[in-house]
N, C-alpha and C positions, 0 to 999 in steps of 0.2 A: 845462817839459819833461815829455813823456809816456814812461813806460816801457811794455814789452810782458812778459807773463808767459803762462803755459800751464797749464790744469788738466791733470791726469793723474790716473788711477786705479790703485793698485798694492794688491794684497793685501787689498783692501776699504778701503783708506784714501786718503781724497781728499786730494790735494796741490794746492793751487792758488795761481796768481799772475795777477792781473788788471790790464786796463789801467787805469790811474789816469785820472781826468777827472770824477769827482763831487765835489760840494761838499765840502770837507775838513771833518772833526771832530777835535778834539784829543780823544785818548784816553790815559790814564794807567795804568800797570801796576796790575793788580789781579787778584788768584785768585778762582776759583770760578766756577760755571756760573749763567747768566742764567736763572732759574725764572721760574715766574709768580706771584709773590706778589702779594697785594693793594695796589694803590698806595698810596703816602703821600706826602703833601704834593707832588702834582703840580703843577707850574706850565706851564700850556699856552703854545705859542708864538704870537705875534701872528698873528692871523688877517687875511687880506687882505680888503678891502671886498667883493670879488666871490666870496669863499668859494673861490677855487681854492688850489691849492699843499698842499704837505706842512704837517703839523702836528707838533710835537715836545711831548713833556712829560719831565719827569725825576721820579724817584722814589726813595725809599730804603726798603730791605729788608734787615733782619738785618744793618745795619750798612754795605751796599754800596749804591752808587747806580747807577742803571739809567736809560737813555734810551730811550722809546717813542716811534717815528716813525709816522705814518700818512698814507697817501696813496690816493684813489679813482681807480679806473680804469674806463673811457678818458678820462674828461673831464677828471680832477683835481677835480672837485667831488662831494660826497656826492649832491647832488641831481642825478639823471640818471645816474649811474653804477652799474654793477653789481656790481663788486668792491671791496671796501676791503682793502689790503694793510698790515698792521701787521709793524712789526719792533721787537724788543727787544733790546738790546746793553747790555754793561755800560760804564759809563762809564770805567772803568780797569781795566788788566789788567798784569800782571808779566811781564817778559822771560822767556822759556822756560817759563811757566806755561799750562797749557791753559785755554781759556775758550770759552763757549758763547754764540752768538746764535740768534735764532728768528725764522721768519716766521710770521704767521697770516694766512691768506687765507681771507676772508669773504664769502660770497654775500649781498648786499644785497637781492635779489629774493625774490620768492614763488615762483619759478620755477627749474628746473635751467639752470645755465648751462654750456656745452659747449665742449670743447677748451680747458680753462684752461690756462694756463702760466704759470710763475714763473720770472723769470731773476735769478741773482745775479753781482753783478761785485764783486770785492774787491781791494785794492792789493797789490803783489807782496811786501810784507813780513809777509804772514800765509800760514802753510801749514797747510791744513786736513788733519785728521787722521780725520774721520768726517763723515757726514752721513746724517740720517734723515728721510725715505727718501733713498735714493742719487739724485742727478740723472740725468735721464733721458739726457742728452746733456751732454758737455763740448767745447766748441768755439770755438777763437779767443780763449780766456781768459775764456769765458762758462759757467756752469753752468746747465743748464735743466732743470725739473721739470715734465714733462707730467702734469697732474692730472685730465686727461680731463674727466668731468662732476662738477660740484659742485652737488649738491641745494639746492633751496631753503632759504635761511637757514641753511645749513651753514657749518661751518669747519674747515679743515685745516691742518696745523701741520707746519712744516720747520725741522729744527734743524741747525745746522752747528757742528762742534767744531775748533779748531785753536790756533795759538799764532804769537806772533811772538818771533824770536831776536834783535831788536835794539829799542832804544829809539827812539820815533818815534810816528808815527800810523798806525793802520789803518783804511782807510775802505772801508765795504761799501755797495754801491747795489743796489736791487733793483726790479723793475718786473713787473707782470702783465698779460697778455692773455686775451682769450677771444673767442670767435665767437659774435654774436648770431644764432643759429639758430631759426628758426621751425620747431617740430615741432608736428605734429598726428597724434595715434595713429589707427590704423585698426585695429579689433580684428577678426581673421579668426577666424570661427566653424567649428567642424566638426560638422555635423548627425550625429546618429546615432541610430537606433530599433532597440529590441530587443524582442521579442517571445516569450514563454514558454507554450506549451500543456501543461496537465497533464490527464490523465484517469486515473480509477481504473483500477488496473492490470489488475483483473480481476473479473468477476462473473457473475450469471446474468440471463436475462430477465427474472426477477422484481426485480431489485434496479436502484436509480436508479444512473446512471453519472453521476460528478460530473466536470465539466469546468470548469477554470478557465483563463481567458486573461488575461494579464498584460502591458501593453505600458509600456514605459519609455523615456523620453528619454535616451539614453545619450549625447548629444552635448552642445556647448556653445551651442547655438542654440535659440530658442523655435521649436516646431513648430505649425502650425496643420491644421485640418481632419483631425487624425488619425482614422482608422476601421480597424477590424478586419472582415474577412469570413472566414467558414469555410463551405465546402461539406461537408457530413457525407456520409459513404459510405452507401450503400443499406444499410438495415436499421437504422441509427443516426439518431434524430430527437429532438426536444425531447417534452416531455409534450403538447403540442398540434400535434405532427405536422411541425412546420417542419425542414428540413433544408438551407436556405439562410438562413444567418444573418449578420446585418450589425449591427455596433454602431460608432455614432458617438461618438467619444471627445472630439473638439475640439481644445482647445489644451494642449499639454503644455511646461511650463517645464523647462529642463535639470534633469536628476535627477529629475523627478517622474514618477509611474507611476500606472496605473490598472489595477484588478483586477476582471474580469468573471467571476462564477460562473455556469455554466449546467447546469442538470439534464436528462438526457439518458436515454432507454430504448432498449434493444436489444431488435429484433424476433426474432432468432435467435442461434443461437450461432456462433462464428467469431472470427476477428481483425478489427478494425476499424482502419485507418490512413488518417490523411488530414493535410494540411497547412493551417494558418490562416496568413492574411495580414494584415499591417499596412502602412498607407499614410499619406502626408501630402501636404498641398498642396506643400511644398517638394520633392516627387519621393523622399523618403527612404523605403525599403520594408524590411520585414523578414518573414521567414516563420519558423514553427515547426510540428514535427511530434510527434505523440504518438499512441499506440495502446492499445488495451485488448483484452483477450481475454475474450470470453463463453463461459462453459461451463454445461453443465446436467446433471444426472442423468437417467438414463432405467432405468426399472424395467421387469423381466420377472418374471412369475409362473408357474410350473408347479404341475401337481397330479398325485399317483399314488394310485391306491387299486386294491383286489383287482377283478378283472373281474366274480367272483360271490362272494355269500356266501348260506348256508342261513338262512332267518328263524330268529331268535333267536341268531345267532352275531354277535359284534362285527366291525366293519370299521375299518380304520385309513386316513383319508383325510391325506395329508401335502402341504403347500403350501411351495414353495421360491420365496423373493423375492430377486432379484439386481439389483444395480445396475450396470447395463453402460455407463452415461454416464462423463463426464469431471469431473463436481461430485458433491458429496455430496448425497444424499436425506436431508433432515432431517424428523423427525416422520413417518417411515415407518410404516404401518397396513396389515394386512391383515383384509379384512372378508369373512365367509362366511356366506351366508343359509342358516338351517336349514329345511328344507321340514317341513312337518306329517307326523306319523308317524314322525319320526326323533329317538331320543333319544341326546343326547351324554353318553357315561359319563364322559370324561376329556379333557384336553388337555395339550399339552407347550407349552414357550415362554411360559407366562403368558397364555394364551388364557382370555377370559372369554365367558360367554353372557349377553346382554342384549337384549331386545325382538326376540327371534327371530333374533339374528345372533351369530356367533362373531367376537370382535374381538381381535386380536393388535397389541399397540403395539411394533412392532419398534425404533423409535427412530432414530437416524442410520445410514444405510448409507453408507461411502466408497465411492469408484470402485473397482470389481472386488470389492465385498463382497457377500456373500449369507447368508441366514439361513432355516432349514426349522423349519417347525412342523407339528404333527400334532393330529387330533382323532379319537377312538375313538368309533364310533357304532353305534347297533343300529336296525334298522329293524322296525316292527310288521306290515308289510304286504309281501306279495310285489312284485316289479316293479322297475322301475328307478328307482334313486336317483341324483339329479343334484345336485352341489354345486357353486355358482358362486361364485369368489372374486375380488375386487379388491384390487389394491395401490395406495395412495397415498401421496404424500410432498409435501413443500414445494417448490413449483417444478418439478415433475415431471409428465408426463401419466401419468394412471392406466394400470394394465395389468390386464388380466382372463384368466382362465382357467376351465375347469369339468373335472370327471372324473366317472365314473358307477361304479356297482355295481349289478350286477342282483342282487336277493335272491330267492331261489327256496324254495319249500316243500318238504318230504320227507314222505313216508308212512311210518310206523313202525307195525308190526302187532303187537299184543298178543293172543295167541290162548290163551283160558282155556276148560278143560273140567273141570266139578265134577259128581261123583256125588252125588246128594243123600241117598240111602237107605244108603249103604255102612254096615256089611255087610248082606245081604239073604239070605233063604231062598230055596230053589230053589223055583221056581213063582211067586215074587212078582216085581213089577215094579221096576225099577231107572230113575229118571229122570236123565238126563246133561244138564247146562245148558251149551250152547256159547256163548261170548262172544268176539266180535270186536272189537276197541278199535283206532281209529286214533289213535295217540299222536303222530304228526308233525304238520306244518304244512301238508299238501298231500293233495288228496282221494286215498283207496284206491279204485282203481276194477277194475271187472270182476273181483270177488271170487268165485271158485270154490272149494267145498268138499266133502269126503266124509269119512265116518269108516268104519272098519273093525271088524266084530264078530268076536269068537273063537269056537270051538265051545263050545257051553254057554250061547249067547246067541242071542236071537231078537228081530228088530225088531218092534215093537208100533205105535208111532205117532210123529209128529214134527209141530211146530209152530213158527213163529217170523217171523223176518224176511221170509224166502221160504219156499216150499212144500218140505216135506221128504217123502222117499219111501225104502222099503227094499227091496233084493232081494238075497236070498241073504245074504251076509255084508257087503254094502255098503249104507251110509247116504247117499243123495245129498241135497244142499240146493241150492235153486234160486240161480242167479247173483245177487249183488248189484252192482248198476250202479256204485255210489259210496257210499263211506263219508266223511264230511266229517271234517276234521281235528278230534281230541278227541271225535268221536262213537263210539259203539258200537251193534253189533246184537247180538241174541241168538234162540237157539234152544233148544228143549226136546225131547229125543228120549227116548221111553220104550222100554226094552228089558225082555224077560222072562228071568230066570234059569232055565236048563234044567236044569243040574247044577252040583254044588259044585266049586269051584276058585278059583284066584286068576286072573283074567281081566284083560285090557288091553283098553281102548275108546280107540282111536287116531283122530285127526281130522287131516286134511291140509287146507290153504289154499294157493291159489295167486291171484296178482293181477298187474296189470300192472306193478306197482311192486317186485314181488319177483322177482329171478332165480332163487331156488331155492325149494322147497316148504317151507312152515312147518308142523311137526307138532307136536301135543301129545297125549300118552298119559295116560289117567287108569287107575288100577288098582282093582279092585272085589273084594271077598272075598264071594263066593257060598258058602252052606253048606247 
């Protein structure tokens, strides 16, 4: 006769009563849990000739006797089955003492088994207190564990703990099922392409502009016929003048990248900005943008000098160089050619004269910076003196300037009158030597002279640079058209002493270069 019980789960404790109907096994009271010790003195159950059916072994461990049952599913034979269900139970247990039995579910194949389920049915005289893991469902007296997928050759263990409150036999029956599912993985890949473009942030037209294009396969699929194109903006090109750039990359595996360096030159200042593109045969695209700013110094130079200078006088020529650009001008230099006849007396700012040139090495001029240097010069000849200056620097256009000073000569009169015989007796002759010297640097022109005699003197004769004549108390000299710089002209005038006294011989000179008369008086003692 069959009896009916129901599994219930309360407060984490599994209480179970099962329908009886399995083959009976006598079990005697015994305390202790069914561990997994090494088998000892196992005695296999007789095997059927066709290999079908369960098999049993018994063994002792730590003084206790255990029974191990095995059954292959779904065929009942190991050969051709996917699952092996093994159960270890104590051969005996004591009334009211908890004991444990366990299932070992083994995948016999080299492939995963899916929807694996284990079902346990136990007689009503067993009360379950726990199960690990807990059953997925308890329904109609059956406890079922849904183990889902059991990986190749894997084993899962289910333990059940409980007790019996009466003497007798507890019978537990179990079976396993799984679904023979044919699974074929289809890997779904995500293509991805990244492009990074780098440019030297800023430079000058003289500097190389380094560009780097890096393409990377950022996806999970291999990309083919990968290529990069970059149409450079106007004014930016490779060393050989190319502006339309194309780089075949080929195949890129996932995670693989390739870096392409490119040397560029900028033709002018300004900001350059453009987009590079990467493509593949699979239709994956990427873009990258980068920019560079090209700056350049710009020199300006000015010159200041006095408009006029007299010969023999020094003049200061000053040169101011300025950087009006937006980049530094390195190794800045000022050069000034020194004309023949000009003598450099001194310089400021470290100027040096070499090979007919004044050179100032200014150094680096930052944007907006300036520097002024000067040279003090003297000209040996009259006329206009022009100094031409040129400012140069690294990667800047030269700048030039010039300024002029007109050097003029100036006449300077020295009038001398000397009496040769002073003192003289009355009735004797006195000779006056009249000398005109041009001490200046320009000709003395249209020189006109006369001398005045006092009472007691009488003109006798005269000779010299020009004719000399006398009339009353006046001695007249012929006009001298020009007296060169540093030159002198002389006359000798003979005068007769008529009476005793302290007399004066006064000579007066006028010229084109003198605004007022030049006078010289010589005293003579007549006795």
